[in-house]
C-alpha positions as CSV (number, residue, x, y, z in Angstrom):
1,M,195.5,369.7,-11.0
2,A,193.6,368.6,-13.9
3,S,190.1,369.7,-14.5
4,V,187.4,366.9,-14.4
5,T,184.1,367.8,-16.1
6,K,181.0,366.2,-14.6
7,M,178.6,364.6,-16.9
8,T,174.7,364.8,-15.7
9,R,172.5,361.7,-15.9
10,T,170.8,362.8,-19.0
11,G,174.4,363.8,-20.4
12,W,175.5,360.1,-20.0
13,K,172.3,358.5,-21.5
14,A,172.7,360.7,-24.6
15,A,176.0,359.7,-24.9
16,A,175.2,356.0,-24.4
17,V,172.6,356.3,-27.3
18,M,175.0,357.8,-29.6
19,I,177.6,355.2,-28.9
20,A,174.9,352.6,-29.6
21,F,174.0,354.0,-33.0
22,A,177.6,354.7,-34.0
23,A,178.4,350.9,-33.1
24,T,175.4,349.7,-35.2
25,P,176.3,348.8,-38.6
26,A,174.2,349.7,-41.6
27,L,172.0,347.1,-42.8
28,A,172.9,345.7,-46.3
29,D,170.1,344.6,-48.7
30,S,169.0,341.1,-47.8
31,W,168.7,340.2,-51.7
32,G,170.4,340.9,-54.8
33,A,169.3,340.4,-58.5
34,I,171.1,340.6,-61.9
35,A,169.1,341.3,-65.2
36,I,170.9,341.2,-68.4
37,D,170.0,342.1,-72.0
38,L,172.1,340.2,-74.3
39,G,170.4,341.3,-77.3
40,K,173.4,343.6,-78.3
41,F,176.2,341.7,-77.1
42,E,178.7,342.9,-79.7
43,K,180.6,345.2,-77.2
44,S,179.2,344.1,-73.8
45,P,175.8,343.5,-72.6
46,Y,173.5,346.0,-70.7
47,Y,172.8,344.7,-67.1
48,G,171.4,346.0,-63.9
49,L,172.2,345.0,-60.3
50,G,169.2,345.5,-57.9
51,G,169.1,345.1,-54.1
52,G,166.3,345.0,-51.6
53,D,164.6,343.7,-48.7
54,S,163.0,341.2,-50.6
55,E,163.5,338.9,-53.8
56,D,160.6,340.7,-55.5
57,E,162.0,344.2,-54.5
58,A,165.7,343.3,-55.8
59,T,164.2,341.8,-59.0
60,T,162.3,344.9,-59.8
61,N,165.3,347.1,-59.0
62,S,167.7,345.1,-61.4
63,M,165.3,345.3,-64.2
64,K,164.8,348.9,-63.6
65,F,168.6,349.6,-63.7
66,C,169.1,347.2,-66.8
67,K,166.6,349.4,-68.7
68,E,168.1,352.7,-67.4
69,A,171.6,351.6,-68.7
70,G,169.9,351.2,-72.4
71,G,168.7,347.5,-72.2
72,E,165.6,346.8,-74.4
73,S,165.1,343.1,-73.5
74,C,166.3,342.8,-70.2
75,K,165.8,339.4,-68.4
76,L,166.4,338.3,-64.7
77,V,169.2,335.8,-64.5
78,V,170.0,335.1,-60.8
79,T,168.6,336.3,-57.4
80,Y,170.8,335.6,-54.5
81,N,171.2,336.2,-50.5
82,A,175.1,336.6,-50.5
83,C,176.9,336.7,-53.9
84,G,175.8,336.4,-57.7
85,A,177.6,336.3,-61.0
86,Y,176.7,336.2,-64.7
87,A,179.2,334.9,-67.2
88,A,178.6,334.9,-71.0
89,S,180.1,334.4,-74.4
90,H,178.4,335.0,-77.7
91,S,176.4,332.1,-77.7
92,H,176.3,330.8,-74.1
93,G,175.5,332.1,-70.7
94,G,175.6,330.8,-67.2
95,W,175.0,332.1,-63.7
96,G,176.2,331.2,-60.1
97,K,175.4,332.2,-56.5
98,S,177.4,331.5,-53.2
99,S,178.7,332.8,-50.1
100,T,181.7,334.4,-51.9
101,R,182.1,336.4,-55.1
102,K,184.8,334.1,-56.3
103,E,182.8,330.9,-55.9
104,A,179.7,332.7,-57.6
105,E,182.0,333.5,-60.5
106,I,183.5,330.0,-60.7
107,Q,180.0,328.6,-60.9
108,A,178.9,331.2,-63.5
109,L,181.8,330.3,-65.9
110,A,181.1,326.5,-65.3
111,G,177.5,327.0,-66.0
112,C,178.3,329.1,-69.3
113,G,179.9,326.0,-70.7
114,D,182.0,327.7,-73.5
115,E,185.7,328.2,-73.6
116,H,185.1,331.8,-74.6
117,C,182.9,332.7,-71.5
118,V,184.0,335.7,-69.5
119,V,182.4,337.1,-66.1
120,V,180.2,339.8,-67.3
121,V,179.0,341.0,-63.7
122,S,179.4,339.9,-60.1
123,D,178.0,341.3,-57.0
124,C,177.9,340.6,-53.1
125,N,175.4,342.0,-50.5
Protein backbone atom coordinates (compact mmCIF):
# COMPACT_ATOMS: atom_id res chain seq x y z
CA MET A 1 0.00 0.00 0.00
CA ALA A 2 1.38 3.44 -0.97
CA SER A 3 2.08 5.98 1.66
CA VAL A 4 -0.01 9.17 1.56
CA THR A 5 1.32 12.29 3.19
CA LYS A 6 -1.24 14.55 4.77
CA MET A 7 -0.75 18.25 4.28
CA THR A 8 -2.02 20.65 6.90
CA ARG A 9 -4.22 23.59 6.05
CA THR A 10 -1.21 25.90 6.55
CA GLY A 11 0.87 23.72 4.25
CA TRP A 12 -1.75 23.99 1.49
CA LYS A 13 -1.88 27.77 1.84
CA ALA A 14 1.91 28.03 1.63
CA ALA A 15 1.97 25.78 -1.44
CA ALA A 16 -0.75 27.85 -3.13
CA VAL A 17 1.20 31.08 -2.49
CA MET A 18 4.42 29.54 -3.88
CA ILE A 19 2.60 28.35 -7.00
CA ALA A 20 0.99 31.77 -7.50
CA PHE A 21 4.38 33.52 -7.35
CA ALA A 22 6.00 30.94 -9.64
CA ALA A 23 3.25 31.43 -12.23
CA THR A 24 3.54 35.24 -12.20
CA PRO A 25 5.83 36.41 -15.01
CA ALA A 26 8.52 38.96 -14.26
CA LEU A 27 7.40 42.40 -15.29
CA ALA A 28 9.33 43.92 -18.18
CA ASP A 29 10.16 47.58 -18.39
CA SER A 30 7.22 49.61 -19.66
CA TRP A 31 9.45 51.97 -21.67
CA GLY A 32 12.60 51.63 -23.71
CA ALA A 33 14.92 54.27 -25.15
CA ILE A 34 17.91 54.41 -27.50
CA ALA A 35 20.62 57.07 -27.24
CA ILE A 36 23.37 57.35 -29.88
CA ASP A 37 26.68 59.20 -30.23
CA LEU A 38 27.45 59.47 -33.94
CA GLY A 39 30.43 61.77 -33.41
CA LYS A 40 32.92 58.94 -33.97
CA PHE A 41 31.10 56.86 -36.56
CA GLU A 42 34.28 55.64 -38.29
CA LYS A 43 33.84 52.16 -36.78
CA SER A 44 30.45 51.99 -35.15
CA PRO A 45 28.60 54.53 -33.02
CA TYR A 46 28.43 54.43 -29.26
CA TYR A 47 24.91 53.75 -28.06
CA GLY A 48 22.92 53.03 -24.95
CA LEU A 49 19.73 51.07 -24.46
CA GLY A 50 17.69 52.04 -21.43
CA GLY A 51 14.54 50.68 -19.92
CA GLY A 52 12.30 51.89 -17.15
CA ASP A 53 8.85 52.22 -15.70
CA SER A 54 8.51 55.67 -17.27
CA GLU A 55 9.68 57.36 -20.45
CA ASP A 56 11.89 59.70 -18.40
CA GLU A 57 13.54 56.79 -16.58
CA ALA A 58 14.22 54.94 -19.85
CA THR A 59 15.65 58.12 -21.38
CA THR A 60 17.93 58.74 -18.39
CA ASN A 61 19.15 55.13 -18.47
CA SER A 62 19.85 55.15 -22.22
CA MET A 63 21.91 58.34 -21.91
CA LYS A 64 23.82 56.89 -18.94
CA PHE A 65 24.62 53.66 -20.79
CA CYS A 66 25.65 55.54 -23.94
CA LYS A 67 28.14 57.59 -21.94
CA GLU A 68 29.39 54.48 -20.11
CA ALA A 69 30.02 52.87 -23.52
CA GLY A 70 32.33 55.77 -24.42
CA GLY A 71 29.95 58.26 -26.02
CA GLU A 72 30.74 61.91 -25.47
CA SER A 73 27.86 63.55 -27.38
CA CYS A 74 25.01 61.11 -26.79
CA LYS A 75 21.58 62.12 -28.07
CA LEU A 76 18.23 60.46 -27.49
CA VAL A 77 16.91 59.14 -30.82
CA VAL A 78 13.77 57.19 -29.90
CA THR A 79 11.59 56.07 -26.99
CA TYR A 80 9.17 53.16 -27.30
CA ASN A 81 6.67 50.95 -25.50
CA ALA A 82 7.30 47.77 -27.49
CA CYS A 83 10.24 47.78 -29.95
CA GLY A 84 12.56 50.48 -31.23
CA ALA A 85 15.42 50.66 -33.74
CA TYR A 86 17.99 53.07 -35.13
CA ALA A 87 19.66 52.85 -38.55
CA ALA A 88 22.50 55.00 -39.86
CA SER A 89 25.00 55.57 -42.62
CA HIS A 90 27.92 58.02 -42.44
CA SER A 91 25.62 60.88 -43.41
CA HIS A 92 22.05 59.85 -42.53
CA GLY A 93 20.09 58.37 -39.64
CA GLY A 94 16.57 57.19 -38.95
CA TRP A 95 14.55 55.57 -36.20
CA GLY A 96 11.50 53.35 -35.99
CA LYS A 97 9.20 51.94 -33.36
CA SER A 98 6.57 49.24 -33.63
CA SER A 99 5.10 46.20 -31.93
CA THR A 100 7.77 43.98 -33.56
CA ARG A 101 11.55 44.31 -33.87
CA LYS A 102 11.42 43.58 -37.61
CA GLU A 103 8.91 46.36 -38.30
CA ALA A 104 10.86 48.83 -36.13
CA GLU A 105 14.01 48.01 -38.13
CA ILE A 106 12.16 48.43 -41.45
CA GLN A 107 10.91 51.84 -40.30
CA ALA A 108 14.40 52.87 -39.16
CA LEU A 109 15.92 51.92 -42.53
CA ALA A 110 13.15 53.75 -44.40
CA GLY A 111 13.61 56.82 -42.20
CA CYS A 112 17.36 56.78 -42.74
CA GLY A 113 16.89 57.44 -46.44
CA ASP A 114 20.29 56.31 -47.71
CA GLU A 115 21.13 53.08 -49.52
CA HIS A 116 24.16 52.64 -47.23
CA CYS A 117 22.11 52.66 -44.01
CA VAL A 118 22.38 49.71 -41.68
CA VAL A 119 20.52 48.94 -38.46
CA VAL A 120 22.86 50.01 -35.67
CA VAL A 121 20.71 48.84 -32.79
CA SER A 122 17.23 47.45 -32.13
CA ASP A 123 15.51 46.39 -28.93
CA CYS A 124 12.19 45.18 -27.58
CA ASN A 125 10.79 45.40 -24.05
